[in-house]
LUMFITI-229847 format. One record per residue (C-alpha): residue in one letter; chain; x, y, z. Coordinates in steps of 0.02 Angstrom, whole numbers, plus 50000, padded with zeros to 5 digits. Each point is the difference from the previous one (the first is absolute). Last residue first. Example, Ala and Ser with C-alpha at 12.3 -4.5 7.8 and 13.67 -1.06 7.14 Angstrom:
{resn: S&chain: A&X: 50684&Y: 49947&Z: 50357}
{resn: A&chain: A&X: 49931&Y: 49828&Z: 50033}
//
This chain:
{resn: F&chain: A&X: 49681&Y: 49874&Z: 51204}
{resn: N&chain: A&X: 50088&Y: 50155&Z: 49933}
{resn: N&chain: A&X: 50108&Y: 50015&Z: 50157}
{resn: K&chain: A&X: 50090&Y: 49837&Z: 49954}
{resn: L&chain: A&X: 50064&Y: 50083&Z: 49841}
{resn: V&chain: A&X: 50090&Y: 50140&Z: 50090}
{resn: R&chain: A&X: 49938&Y: 50168&Z: 49938}
{resn: N&chain: A&X: 50082&Y: 50117&Z: 49877}
{resn: H&chain: A&X: 49926&Y: 49922&Z: 49843}
{resn: R&chain: A&X: 49820&Y: 50002&Z: 50060}
{resn: E&chain: A&X: 49885&Y: 49910&Z: 49879}
{resn: F&chain: A&X: 50136&Y: 49883&Z: 49937}
{resn: A&chain: A&X: 49969&Y: 49850&Z: 50113}
{resn: I&chain: A&X: 49811&Y: 50020&Z: 49991}
{resn: K&chain: A&X: 50004&Y: 50003&Z: 49809}
{resn: I&chain: A&X: 50115&Y: 49848&Z: 49999}
{resn: L&chain: A&X: 49873&Y: 49902&Z: 50104}
{resn: A&chain: A&X: 49854&Y: 50054&Z: 49888}
{resn: D&chain: A&X: 50102&Y: 49953&Z: 49845}
{resn: W&chain: A&X: 50029&Y: 49825&Z: 50070}
{resn: E&chain: A&X: 49816&Y: 49976&Z: 50041}
{resn: V&chain: A&X: 49947&Y: 50053&Z: 49824}
{resn: F&chain: A&X: 50141&Y: 49899&Z: 49921}
{resn: N&chain: A&X: 49947&Y: 49835&Z: 50077}
{resn: I&chain: A&X: 50164&Y: 49909&Z: 49979}
{resn: P&chain: A&X: 50071&Y: 49859&Z: 49893}
{resn: P&chain: A&X: 50129&Y: 50105&Z: 49904}
{resn: P&chain: A&X: 49964&Y: 50007&Z: 49813}
{resn: P&chain: A&X: 50068&Y: 49854&Z: 49900}
{resn: R&chain: A&X: 50083&Y: 50074&Z: 49906}
{resn: R&chain: A&X: 50052&Y: 50174&Z: 50053}
{resn: P&chain: A&X: 49937&Y: 50136&Z: 49883}
{resn: E&chain: A&X: 50131&Y: 50092&Z: 49894}
{resn: I&chain: A&X: 49997&Y: 50190&Z: 50011}
{resn: R&chain: A&X: 50124&Y: 50107&Z: 49902}
{resn: I&chain: A&X: 50005&Y: 50185&Z: 50044}
{resn: L&chain: A&X: 50038&Y: 50146&Z: 49882}
{resn: C&chain: A&X: 50022&Y: 50170&Z: 50080}
{resn: S&chain: A&X: 49924&Y: 50173&Z: 50000}
{resn: E&chain: A&X: 50052&Y: 50173&Z: 50058}
{resn: V&chain: A&X: 49866&Y: 50121&Z: 50059}
{resn: K&chain: A&X: 49922&Y: 50165&Z: 49941}
{resn: P&chain: A&X: 49960&Y: 49931&Z: 49828}
{resn: P&chain: A&X: 50087&Y: 50064&Z: 49842}
{resn: P&chain: A&X: 49885&Y: 50052&Z: 49858}
{resn: K&chain: A&X: 50063&Y: 49909&Z: 49900}
{resn: F&chain: A&X: 50091&Y: 49859&Z: 50087}
{resn: N&chain: A&X: 50185&Y: 49951&Z: 50004}
{resn: N&chain: A&X: 50035&Y: 50157&Z: 50105}
{resn: K&chain: A&X: 49922&Y: 49910&Z: 50148}
{resn: K&chain: A&X: 50146&Y: 49880&Z: 50012}
{resn: V&chain: A&X: 49967&Y: 49813&Z: 49993}
{resn: K&chain: A&X: 50095&Y: 49902&Z: 50133}
{resn: K&chain: A&X: 50036&Y: 49820&Z: 49953}
{resn: L&chain: A&X: 49969&Y: 49819&Z: 50046}
{resn: Y&chain: A&X: 49947&Y: 49992&Z: 50183}
{resn: N&chain: A&X: 49959&Y: 49817&Z: 50027}
{resn: V&chain: A&X: 49854&Y: 49919&Z: 50091}
{resn: R&chain: A&X: 49981&Y: 49814&Z: 50030}
{resn: A&chain: A&X: 49819&Y: 49971&Z: 50044}
{resn: L&chain: A&X: 49870&Y: 49962&Z: 50135}
{resn: L&chain: A&X: 50102&Y: 50028&Z: 50157}
{resn: Q&chain: A&X: 50103&Y: 50135&Z: 49915}
{resn: T&chain: A&X: 49840&Y: 50095&Z: 49959}
{resn: N&chain: A&X: 49935&Y: 49984&Z: 50177}
{resn: I&chain: A&X: 50158&Y: 50048&Z: 50092}
{resn: A&chain: A&X: 50043&Y: 50145&Z: 49883}
{resn: L&chain: A&X: 49825&Y: 50075&Z: 50010}
{resn: R&chain: A&X: 49994&Y: 49982&Z: 50190}
{resn: C&chain: A&X: 50159&Y: 50101&Z: 50016}
{resn: W&chain: A&X: 50189&Y: 50001&Z: 49984}
{resn: G&chain: A&X: 50038&Y: 50168&Z: 49916}
{resn: I&chain: A&X: 50130&Y: 50055&Z: 50127}
{resn: D&chain: A&X: 50092&Y: 49835&Z: 49980}
{resn: G&chain: A&X: 50017&Y: 49885&Z: 50151}
{resn: P&chain: A&X: 49905&Y: 49858&Z: 49919}
{resn: R&chain: A&X: 50017&Y: 50013&Z: 49810}
{resn: S&chain: A&X: 49931&Y: 50124&Z: 49873}
{resn: V&chain: A&X: 49940&Y: 49939&Z: 49830}
{resn: M&chain: A&X: 49822&Y: 50068&Z: 50009}
{resn: R&chain: A&X: 50056&Y: 50160&Z: 50088}
{resn: K&chain: A&X: 50119&Y: 50038&Z: 49856}
{resn: G&chain: A&X: 49857&Y: 49978&Z: 49876}
{resn: F&chain: A&X: 49888&Y: 50120&Z: 50098}
{resn: E&chain: A&X: 50137&Y: 50134&Z: 50004}
{resn: D&chain: A&X: 50031&Y: 49978&Z: 49814}
{resn: Q&chain: A&X: 49816&Y: 50018&Z: 49950}
{resn: L&chain: A&X: 49955&Y: 49845&Z: 49902}
{resn: M&chain: A&X: 50029&Y: 49925&Z: 49829}
{resn: L&chain: A&X: 49959&Y: 49816&Z: 50002}
{resn: I&chain: A&X: 50083&Y: 49845&Z: 49927}
{resn: A&chain: A&X: 49895&Y: 49846&Z: 50037}
{resn: C&chain: A&X: 50048&Y: 49817&Z: 50014}
{resn: R&chain: A&X: 49930&Y: 49827&Z: 49964}
{resn: F&chain: A&X: 49819&Y: 50045&Z: 50038}
{resn: H&chain: A&X: 49912&Y: 49898&Z: 50133}
{resn: P&chain: A&X: 49835&Y: 49918&Z: 49956}
{resn: R&chain: A&X: 49926&Y: 50083&Z: 50098}
{resn: H&chain: A&X: 50022&Y: 50183&Z: 50044}
{resn: S&chain: A&X: 50041&Y: 50038&Z: 50183}
{resn: L&chain: A&X: 50170&Y: 50074&Z: 49956}
{resn: L&chain: A&X: 49922&Y: 50116&Z: 49869}
{resn: K&chain: A&X: 49867&Y: 50061&Z: 50121}
{resn: F&chain: A&X: 50138&Y: 50029&Z: 50128}
{resn: I&chain: A&X: 50103&Y: 50103&Z: 49877}
{resn: V&chain: A&X: 49848&Y: 50098&Z: 49938}
{resn: P&chain: A&X: 49948&Y: 50045&Z: 50179}
{resn: S&chain: A&X: 50177&Y: 50063&Z: 50037}
{resn: S&chain: A&X: 50023&Y: 50099&Z: 49839}
{resn: I&chain: A&X: 49838&Y: 50101&Z: 50005}
{resn: Q&chain: A&X: 50086&Y: 50164&Z: 50047}
{resn: Y&chain: A&X: 50118&Y: 49982&Z: 49851}
{resn: P&chain: A&X: 49875&Y: 50053&Z: 49868}
//
């Protein structure tokens, strides 16, 4: 089920020893958010954290009519390759900072602190 995608991605990225690469089928909207860049509409905490820990590539859209029975959403294939070595940061503290920064999208960042 696609609703568990985010926890699975971060569990995969925290796995030791690192895997070489992973090809995953995800909901298309989720996959596009993972590969978004600063300034894009999909730029979010998910994109920042996954791109910090790995190189993420959008490979291909998979139409829902390729499945029997067809799901309600489109899918995509994403390639994830962990960065080696991983960045020298405390990920829990980093994620907490990013969470604060993205809690209120319409507010100025300095007002969140």
